[in-house]
TIFI-149661 format. One record per residue: x, y, z of N, C-alpha, C in turn. Coordinates in nm, 2 decimals, m for minus. Each point is the difference from the previous one (the first is absolute). Layout:
N
npx X npy Y npz Z capx X capy Y capz Z cpx X cpy Y cpz Z
...
//
This chain:
69
npx 17.35 npy m5.76 npz m5.43 capx 0.07 capy m0.03 capz m0.13 cpx 0.00 cpy m0.16 cpz 0.00
npx 0.02 npy m0.06 npz m0.11 capx 0.01 capy m0.13 capz m0.02 cpx 0.13 cpy m0.06 cpz 0.01
npx 0.02 npy m0.09 npz 0.07 capx 0.15 capy m0.05 capz 0.03 cpx 0.01 cpy m0.15 cpz m0.06
npx m0.10 npy m0.07 npz 0.00 capx 0.02 capy m0.14 capz m0.08 cpx m0.13 cpy m0.03 cpz m0.08
npx 0.02 npy m0.14 npz m0.04 capx m0.10 capy m0.06 capz m0.08 cpx m0.14 cpy m0.01 cpz 0.07
npx m0.01 npy m0.03 npz 0.14 capx m0.12 capy 0.00 capz 0.05 cpx m0.07 cpy 0.13 cpz 0.01
npx 0.07 npy 0.11 npz 0.02 capx m0.06 capy 0.12 capz 0.01 cpx m0.04 cpy 0.05 cpz m0.14
npx 0.09 npy m0.06 npz m0.11 capx m0.05 capy 0.04 capz m0.13 cpx m0.15 cpy m0.06 cpz m0.03
npx m0.01 npy m0.12 npz 0.04 capx m0.12 capy m0.07 capz m0.06 cpx m0.12 cpy 0.06 cpz 0.14
npx 0.02 npy 0.04 npz 0.09 capx m0.11 capy 0.09 capz 0.06 cpx m0.03 cpy 0.12 cpz m0.05
npx 0.10 npy 0.07 npz m0.07 capx m0.02 capy 0.13 capz m0.05 cpx m0.07 cpy m0.03 cpz m0.15
npx m0.01 npy m0.11 npz m0.07 capx m0.05 capy m0.02 capz m0.12 cpx m0.14 cpy m0.04 cpz 0.03
npx 0.00 npy m0.09 npz 0.13 capx m0.17 capy m0.03 capz 0.03 cpx m0.06 cpy 0.13 cpz 0.05
npx 0.07 npy 0.09 npz 0.05 capx m0.06 capy 0.12 capz 0.06 cpx m0.05 cpy 0.07 cpz m0.13
npx 0.08 npy 0.03 npz m0.09 capx m0.01 capy 0.06 capz m0.14 cpx m0.14 cpy m0.05 cpz m0.07
npx m0.02 npy m0.13 npz 0.03 capx m0.10 capy m0.08 capz m0.07 cpx m0.13 cpy 0.04 cpz 0.07
npx 0.00 npy 0.02 npz 0.14 capx m0.10 capy 0.06 capz 0.07 cpx m0.05 cpy 0.13 cpz m0.01
npx 0.11 npy 0.08 npz m0.02 capx m0.03 capy 0.14 capz m0.05 cpx m0.07 cpy 0.02 cpz m0.15
npx 0.03 npy m0.08 npz m0.06 capx m0.04 capy m0.01 capz m0.15 cpx m0.15 cpy m0.04 cpz 0.00
npx m0.04 npy m0.11 npz 0.09 capx m0.13 capy m0.07 capz 0.02 cpx m0.11 cpy 0.12 cpz 0.05
npx 0.06 npy 0.07 npz 0.11 capx m0.05 capy 0.13 capz 0.06 cpx m0.07 cpy 0.10 cpz m0.10
npx 0.12 npy 0.02 npz m0.08 capx m0.05 capy 0.12 capz m0.09 cpx m0.11 cpy m0.07 cpz m0.11
npx 0.02 npy m0.14 npz m0.04 capx m0.10 capy m0.04 capz m0.09 cpx m0.13 cpy m0.01 cpz 0.05
npx 0.00 npy m0.02 npz 0.14 capx m0.12 capy 0.00 capz 0.06 cpx m0.04 cpy 0.14 cpz 0.04
npx 0.07 npy 0.09 npz 0.00 capx m0.06 capy 0.16 capz 0.00 cpx m0.06 cpy 0.04 cpz m0.13
npx 0.07 npy m0.05 npz m0.13 capx m0.02 capy 0.02 capz m0.11 cpx m0.16 cpy m0.05 cpz m0.03
npx m0.01 npy m0.12 npz 0.06 capx m0.15 capy m0.05 capz m0.03 cpx m0.10 cpy 0.05 cpz 0.09
npx 0.03 npy 0.03 npz 0.12 capx m0.08 capy 0.03 capz 0.11 cpx m0.02 cpy 0.15 cpz 0.02
npx 0.09 npy 0.08 npz m0.02 capx m0.01 capy 0.13 capz 0.02 cpx 0.00 cpy 0.11 cpz m0.13
npx 0.08 npy m0.03 npz m0.08 capx 0.01 capy 0.07 capz m0.12 cpx m0.14 cpy 0.05 cpz m0.08
npx m0.08 npy m0.13 npz m0.02 capx m0.11 capy 0.04 capz m0.04 cpx m0.10 cpy 0.09 cpz 0.07
npx 0.02 npy 0.00 npz 0.12 capx m0.08 capy 0.10 capz 0.08 cpx 0.05 cpy 0.15 cpz 0.01
npx 0.14 npy m0.01 npz 0.02 capx 0.05 capy 0.13 capz 0.01 cpx 0.16 cpy 0.00 cpz m0.04
npx 0.04 npy 0.08 npz m0.10 capx 0.13 capy 0.02 capz m0.05 cpx 0.11 cpy 0.05 cpz 0.11
npx m0.09 npy 0.11 npz 0.08 capx 0.08 capy 0.07 capz 0.10 cpx 0.04 cpy m0.10 cpz 0.11
npx m0.11 npy m0.06 npz 0.05 capx 0.03 capy m0.08 capz 0.11 cpx 0.11 cpy m0.12 cpz m0.03
npx m0.01 npy m0.07 npz m0.13 capx 0.08 capy m0.09 capz m0.03 cpx 0.13 cpy 0.04 cpz m0.01
npx 0.04 npy 0.14 npz m0.06 capx 0.13 capy 0.05 capz 0.01 cpx 0.06 cpy 0.02 cpz 0.13
npx m0.10 npy 0.04 npz 0.11 capx 0.07 capy 0.02 capz 0.13 cpx 0.02 cpy m0.15 cpz 0.07
npx m0.08 npy m0.07 npz m0.04 capx 0.00 capy m0.15 capz 0.07 cpx 0.13 cpy m0.08 cpz m0.08
npx 0.04 npy 0.05 npz m0.11 capx 0.09 capy m0.08 capz m0.08 cpx 0.16 cpy 0.05 cpz 0.03
npx m0.02 npy 0.11 npz 0.06 capx 0.15 capy 0.07 capz 0.05 cpx 0.08 cpy m0.12 cpz 0.08
npx m0.06 npy m0.04 npz 0.10 capx 0.08 capy m0.10 capz 0.10 cpx 0.06 cpy m0.12 cpz m0.06
npx m0.09 npy m0.05 npz m0.09 capx 0.07 capy m0.15 capz m0.05 cpx 0.09 cpy 0.05 cpz m0.10
npx m0.01 npy 0.11 npz m0.10 capx 0.09 capy 0.04 capz m0.10 cpx 0.14 cpy 0.04 cpz 0.05
npx m0.02 npy 0.09 npz 0.13 capx 0.13 capy 0.02 capz 0.06 cpx 0.08 cpy m0.13 cpz 0.07
npx m0.09 npy m0.09 npz 0.06 capx 0.08 capy m0.12 capz 0.04 cpx 0.05 cpy m0.07 cpz m0.14
npx m0.06 npy m0.03 npz m0.10 capx 0.05 capy m0.04 capz m0.11 cpx 0.12 cpy 0.05 cpz m0.05
npx 0.01 npy 0.16 npz 0.00 capx 0.13 capy 0.04 capz m0.04 cpx 0.10 cpy m0.02 cpz 0.11
npx m0.03 npy 0.01 npz 0.12 capx 0.12 capy m0.03 capz 0.09 cpx 0.04 cpy m0.13 cpz m0.02
npx m0.09 npy m0.11 npz 0.00 capx 0.03 capy m0.13 capz m0.03 cpx 0.10 cpy m0.04 cpz m0.12
npx m0.05 npy 0.08 npz m0.12 capx 0.10 capy m0.02 capz m0.11 cpx 0.12 cpy 0.06 cpz 0.02
npx 0.03 npy 0.10 npz 0.06 capx 0.10 capy 0.07 capz 0.03 cpx 0.10 cpy m0.08 cpz 0.10
npx m0.05 npy m0.06 npz 0.09 capx 0.07 capy m0.11 capz 0.08 cpx 0.05 cpy m0.12 cpz m0.06
npx m0.09 npy m0.04 npz m0.09 capx 0.03 capy m0.14 capz m0.09 cpx 0.13 cpy 0.04 cpz m0.09
npx m0.04 npy 0.11 npz m0.07 capx 0.12 capy 0.05 capz m0.11 cpx 0.12 cpy 0.03 cpz 0.10
npx 0.02 npy 0.06 npz 0.10 capx 0.12 capy 0.01 capz 0.08 cpx 0.05 cpy m0.15 cpz 0.03
npx m0.05 npy m0.09 npz 0.05 capx 0.03 capy m0.11 capz 0.05 cpx 0.04 cpy m0.10 cpz m0.14
npx m0.06 npy 0.02 npz m0.11 capx 0.04 capy m0.08 capz m0.11 cpx 0.14 cpy 0.08 cpz m0.05
npx 0.02 npy 0.12 npz 0.00 capx 0.12 capy 0.05 capz m0.03 cpx 0.12 cpy m0.04 cpz 0.09
npx m0.04 npy 0.01 npz 0.12 capx 0.10 capy m0.03 capz 0.08 cpx 0.04 cpy m0.14 cpz 0.01
npx m0.08 npy m0.09 npz m0.05 capx 0.02 capy m0.16 capz m0.01 cpx 0.08 cpy 0.00 cpz m0.11
npx m0.01 npy 0.07 npz m0.12 capx 0.08 capy m0.01 capz m0.12 cpx 0.13 cpy 0.06 cpz 0.00
npx 0.01 npy 0.11 npz 0.11 capx 0.12 capy 0.06 capz m0.01 cpx 0.10 cpy m0.09 cpz 0.11
npx m0.07 npy m0.07 npz 0.08 capx 0.09 capy m0.06 capz 0.10 cpx 0.10 cpy m0.13 cpz m0.05
npx 0.14 npy 0.02 npz 0.05 capx 0.07 capy m0.10 capz m0.06 cpx m0.03 cpy m0.14 cpz 0.02
npx m0.08 npy m0.05 npz 0.08 capx m0.05 capy m0.15 capz 0.02 cpx m0.07 cpy m0.04 cpz m0.13
npx m0.09 npy 0.10 npz m0.07 capx m0.07 capy m0.03 capz m0.11 cpx 0.06 cpy m0.01 cpz m0.12
npx 0.15 npy 0.02 npz m0.02 capx 0.05 capy 0.03 capz m0.11 cpx 0.07 cpy m0.14 cpz m0.03
//
């Protein structure tokens, strides 16, 4: 769980790495095998979903905290 701005920045960077991994799979694997691409893309996609959820929770908590009002 993200608890500060440093961790938020790390999560955003990690999401970027996962997106680049998907893009590489799209170029390198998809033209050869759609099935292999689907299997290999599962990990990065799941990590992107997890990071999106953590970022969303952090932003929501930040906006709801009394210090931000």
